[in-house]
N, C-alpha and C positions, 0 to 999 in steps of 0.2 A: 851896538844896537840891533836887535832883530826887528825889522819893520818890514811886514808882508806888502807887496805890490798893491795898489789900489784895485779893486774889483768891485763891479756892480752887484754888489751882494746886500739884499734888504734884510738886516737882522735886527729885531726890537732892541730898541737903545737901553730900554730899562733893565736887560738882562745882566748887562755887565756891571751893573751897580747893585744887582740882588745877592742877599745871602738867602740861600734855600734851605729848606728843612722838609725832610721826607718822613711822611706819616704812613704807617700801617694801620688803618683805621680801627681794626678789631682789637688793637693792642695798645693803643695810645692812651685813651682816657674814655671813662664810661660816666655818662651823665644820669643821675637820678631822676631826671625828667622823662626818661624813656623806659618804659615797660619791656622787659626781656623775657624770651622763653624760658622755661624751666630748666632746660639742659645745658646751661652755661656752666663752663668750668669756673673755680674759685680764681679770682684775679692774680692772687699772689702766687699760685702754683706754677710749676714749669710747664711751657707751652707744649702742646702736642701737635700733630700733623694735622688732624682733622678737627680738634676741638675749637670752640667758640669761647672768648673771654667776654664778649659783649661790649667792646667799645664802639663809640658811634661818633657822629658828626657834631652833636651839641656838646659831646665831651672836649671836642677840639675847640669849639668856641668858648668854652669855660677855661681853657688854658692858655688862650691867646696873650695874657698878660705876661706869662711864662716866656712865650716865644718873642713878644715884642722886647722884654728885658734882655733877652739873649741877643737881639740885633738882627732877628729874622725878618726878611721883607718879602719872601715869597714861599708858598706851600707847595709840595709836590705829594698828592694824594695818591696812594695806591688804589686799585678799582673800587669804586663806590656803587657800581650798578648791581641790580638783582643778581643773585647768584647762590648756589648752593656749596659755597666753600668759604672757609674764614678769610681767605685771601682774596676771594672775588675775581680770580682770572678765569672762573668757569662761568662766563656771562650767560644769564637766562634772557634778560630784558635789557637792551641798551637804552630804553627809553624812560627808565624809571630808577631812582635811586633805592637801594635795598632797604626794606622797612626796618631791619635790624638795626640800620645806621641812622634811622629817623626819616628815610624817605625824602621826596623831592623838597619838602618844607625844611628839613634839617640842613640841606645843602644850600637852600636859599638864604637860611639864617647865616651859615658859615660865610659864603660869599659876601653878604652884606657886612657882616662884622669884619671880616678881613679887609674889605675894601675901605671901610671907614678908617683903619688904621694904616692904610697905604700899603696893604699886603696884597700881592697877587696869589691866584690860586690855579695850579696846574693840574689837570686831571689825568688819568692813566687810560690810554685807549688801547684795548685789547681787540685788534681787528683780524688777525691772522686765523683765530679759532674762537668757537663759541663754547657750547656745552650740549651735553645730552638733554637738559632741559630747555634749550632754546627752542621757540615755538616752531620754526622750520624744520629742525632736525627732528623734533617730536611728532611732527606731522608725518614725516617718513616712517617713523616707528610704529605710528598707528595706521598708516595707510598704505605702507609698501609702494608698489609700482603706481598706484592710483594717486600719489601724493603730487600737489603742485610744485613742490620744492625740491625735486630730485636734482636739479642742476646747481642748488645751492651748496652742494658739497660733492666730492668726488667718490661716487658710490660704485664699488665693484661688482656688488652682488646683493640680492635680498633674499630674506630678510636680514637687516642689520644686526651684526653680533656686537650690540652695543654694551651688554653685560656679561660677557663671557659665552661659553658654549660652542665656541668655534673660532676659526681664524679671523682676524680682524679684517673686515671688508669694505673698509672705507678709509679715507686718509685721514690721519688723526696726528697732532703735534706730539713728536717723539713717540708715536704709536701708543699713545695713551687713549684708550677708548672714551674717557670723559671728555676729551678735547677734540673734537671733530673740526678739521680744518675747513674753512669756508672757501669756497670755488669763486676767487675774485676775477675769474674769467668771464663769469656770467654777469651780465649789464645790471641786472636787477640786484646783484650783491654788492656791486661796486656803487650803485647809486644809494643803496641802503646805508652803506658805511660813510659815505659822503655826507649823507643827511645827518647822520649821528654827530660827525664832527662839527657841522654847522649848528646842530640844535643846542649843544651844550655851551658852545661859545656865545650863542645869542641868549641863552640862559643867564650868562654871566662869567663863566670860566674864562681864564686868560692864556690858555694853552693846552697842548697835549703832550704827554710823554707816551711815546708809541713803543708798545711791547713788540719783540722780535719783528721789527718791521722788514729786516732783511729776508724774511721768510715768504713775504709778499714780493716775490722777485720780478717786479713790474714798475720801472720808472715812471711809465705813464700815469698808474694809479696814484702815486705819491705826489706827482706834479699837480694833477688834478685835485687832490686831497689839499694841497698847499693853497691852491688857486681859490678852492672855494672857502677854506677857513680865513684866508686873508680878506675875503670879500666880505665877511660877516665882522671880523675885528682884525684891522689892519696891523695892530701890534701884538698878535697872539704869537706865543712862542712853541715851536715845534721841536722837540728833542727826541731823538731816536735812541733805542736801547742796541747800540751796535758795540760789540766788545773789542772788535780788531780796528782794522784800517776803515775809516769812514770816508774817505776822499770821495766815493761814487755818490755819497748823500750830502755832501756839504759843498757842492759847487755853486749854491744858491736857487736851486729850482726845485729841491726837495725839502730837507731839514734845515733849521737854523744852527743845530748843534746835535751832539750826542753825549751820552752818559761816558765820561772821559776814563774809562778803565784803563787805558794804557799809561795814564799819568798816575793812577792809583797804584799800579804794579811798581812804576819807577819809584814812588816815594817810599814804598814799603821796602823795596829793595835797597834804598839808601839809608833809611833811618833804622831799619830792623834787619837788613839781610847780610850783614858782615860785622866782623868784630868779636872778639872774644867775650863770651857772656851775652851775647845777643843772639837773636834768632826769630823764626816765624813759626805759627801753627801750621807746619807742613800738612798734617793729616787732615785738618779742617779746611785748609786751602785746596787740597786736591779733590774735594767735593764740590768746589765752586768754580766759578769762571776766572778766578784769580790764581789759578795754578801756573807754575812755570815762572814764579817770580825769581829773578836771578840777583845775587848780591851786586850792588854798585857802589864803587867809590865816588868821591866827588866829581871827578871828572866824567865818569860813566853816567852819572845822574844828569849833569850839565848837557852831555851829548844827547841823552834821551829827551830831556825836555826842549832843547833846541830843534831837534828833529821833528817833534810834535808841533812846535810853533810854526815850522817851515812847512808843513804838510798840508795845511789847510789856509784859505784865504783869512786875513786878518779879523775879519767880523766874525767869522765862525770861531777863531781862537778865543776870543774875548767873550763868546757866549757858551762856551763849552760848560756843561755841568760837570764840574770837578768834584769829586767825591772820595772818601775813605771807606765807606760802606754802604750796603743797601740790603734789602731784603733777600738778596740772592748771594750773599757773601757773609762770612763770619764776620762779627763786630770787630772794629779797629783794635779796640783793647785786647780783645782775644788773639787776633792776628799777630800783635805784637808781644804775646806772652805777658801781658799786664805789665810791660815796661813803660812806665809813666814818663820817663825823660824821652823814650822814643816817640811815645804818643804826641807830646808836646811839640816836638819837632815835625811831626808829620802834619800837625794843625797849622803851625807856623808856615809851613811851605804851602798847604792847601789854600791859605787866606792871602798869600803873597805873591802867588804865580798868577798869570793871566787866566780869565775864566770866572764863572760863578761859583763860589764854594758852596756845597751841600752838606748839612750835618743830617745824619740819619738818626731818626726819633730815639731819644734816650742815651745817646751816645756822650751827649754833653754833660751827662750824669754819671758817666763811667760804667755804663752797664756792659756786661760781658754776655757772650754766647757765641757757639760755634755755628756751623752752617744751619740751614733750615732744619728743624724748627727753632733752633736754639737762638738764632739772631732776631727771631720774631717774639721776643718776650715782652712782658708788660711793663710799663713805667710805675715805679713804686711811689705813686703820689702821696701816699700816706705814712711812708717811712723815710723822711728826709735824712735820717741819720745813715742811710745807705748811700746817699748822693755823693759824688766827689766834689765838693764845694770848691776847691781850688781849681779843678778843670773847668767847672762851669763859669767861674769868674775869668779865667784864662781865654775861654772862647767868647765871653762877652766882651772882653777887652780887644781880641783880634776883630770882631765885628765892629765895635765903636772906632777903632782905628782905620779900618777899611772905609767906614762911612765919612769919616773926617777928611781923610786923603785921597784925592782923586787919583793920584798916581797909583795907588794899590788897586783901583778899579778899571782904569783905563790907560795906564801907563805902558809904555814900551820896556821889554826887558833887556838887559844886558849882562851877561856873565863877566865879572871883573876878575875872579881867580877861581881855580878848582885844583886844589892839591891835595893829595893824599885824602883825608876824611873831611876837609874845609872847603866850603863852598861860599863864595861872595857873590852876590848878584845885585842890581839896582833896578828900580822901577821909576820911570821919569814921565811927566806928563806936564806940558806947557810951563816948564821952569821949575816945577815942584819935583822932588825926588826923595826917595828913601833908599837906604842900603839893607840888605839882609845879609848877616853873617852867620854860618851854621857849622858847628863842628861836631860832625856825628861819630867822632872816634871816642874811644875810651879813655884817652889821656888828654891833657891840657895840650893845646898847640897855638903856635904864633899866627897872627894875621899876616897872610901871604904878602911879600913885598910886591908882588906883581899885582895885587889889588888897586894899588895907588890910592885907598882911602886913607885920609889922615885927619887931624885935627879933633877938636873936641866936639863931640855929638851926644845928644841925648838918647838913651836907649829906651823907646817909647813904651815897651811892654812893662818894664819896671820903674821907669822914670830917673834912673841914675845917670849922671853924666860920665862918658867914657872918653878918655884920651886915647885916640887911635895912632898908632906910630907903626907903619908897614914893617913886617919884618921884626917886631918887637913886642907890640901888645899881644898879650895872652888870651886866648878864648878859653873858657873851661870847658871840661870833657862834656859831650852829651848835652850841649846848649846852644842856643840861638839868640841873635840879636836882631832886633829891628831898630834901626838907627835913624833918627831924624836928619835934617840938614845941619850943616856945620853951624855951631854957636856963633853969634856976633855976626 
């Protein structure tokens, strides 16, 4: 078993029990209770880079039954604050929810409705950069050298070339003029952002997903952010968007967890990256942060998982936000070239490894889509014939099993065997345990003798009983078993 050494790290205990669901508000659901501007694109048409579809927060409230039936216990919302972009990463006003989403009142309704069902709600905090419409930046546009806010940004020359017509003369995220970087070395900026963090937790949010926090290269800033947030809500969840090694941020003084993209890459490398007839959507992946996925056999995947478990304190490992897709990546089904067997194996691993699984909105219905804007398509609520009902039921069953069995949420992991394309591992907690056996290969394979797993067990996903004989029992190709304790 991999057991991390004890560490004095305070991570919200509810997170390791959670099933998260990420929502891109403009594309998830549109409520008829909210009037919309006239320039909204038709809901069912393909998404565009700049167009709005008109999804809103009351639409989320109206679909909570769907999420509850899926087993979701926590929502992660992409940005909801006032902005002139459909994704709302161009923040105009951190103190108010975008009117097109229903304003502050709609967020209040969503928080109340979610909390009544026992669901937590995590907001997206975009604190590295603002927008050209942000009051303090607009003040510089209007007043130049006389602005009171020149030190809120790193301005090299005036007037600002915010709309072309010259060389960019201020720091901007990825040199995009629409996204001026905030100067967090300025005390007033730091205090402003810390107060935003406090404000929305006091309003009722349960945590923050922090956008590109590594670009605020200042541990003291994030330590104080954590201290201030925890003073408002002592079990708030702070999860950072860190794509690589997150050790610096998971020592217990900054973030509780990160979006676990290294695990995402490993899962795709194992279930879709090797074997005849399999593959990955390399062209789409090359445009996203999931590039450089390498094919992994069972041993390679096991080594990758064990390395991730050992890299961070145990508390952080069990609080990681584990995911297969997000608004920044192609959808999982597209990554796996619509290979449904590989997709089910990927979800089985996602739900049975340490950390909190996160479903990207619509993926439970089998939506496809390449990199942005393709992965930001709308949910076909009025066309349920387009849904993958089998996948939806499969994910619901995984969520239910995770809720029923503490070992899947809190258990230690032990790799029992990893031979060729067959992986066998166990999760154990307080005397309760399950075994996961996966054959990612294209041919049937025997249960490795080295696994030591034997006897009659119930396969929990399908309900059938299986007689396990190491070195003899045959695992079907491209299949996985979630095995309960021995019968009798």
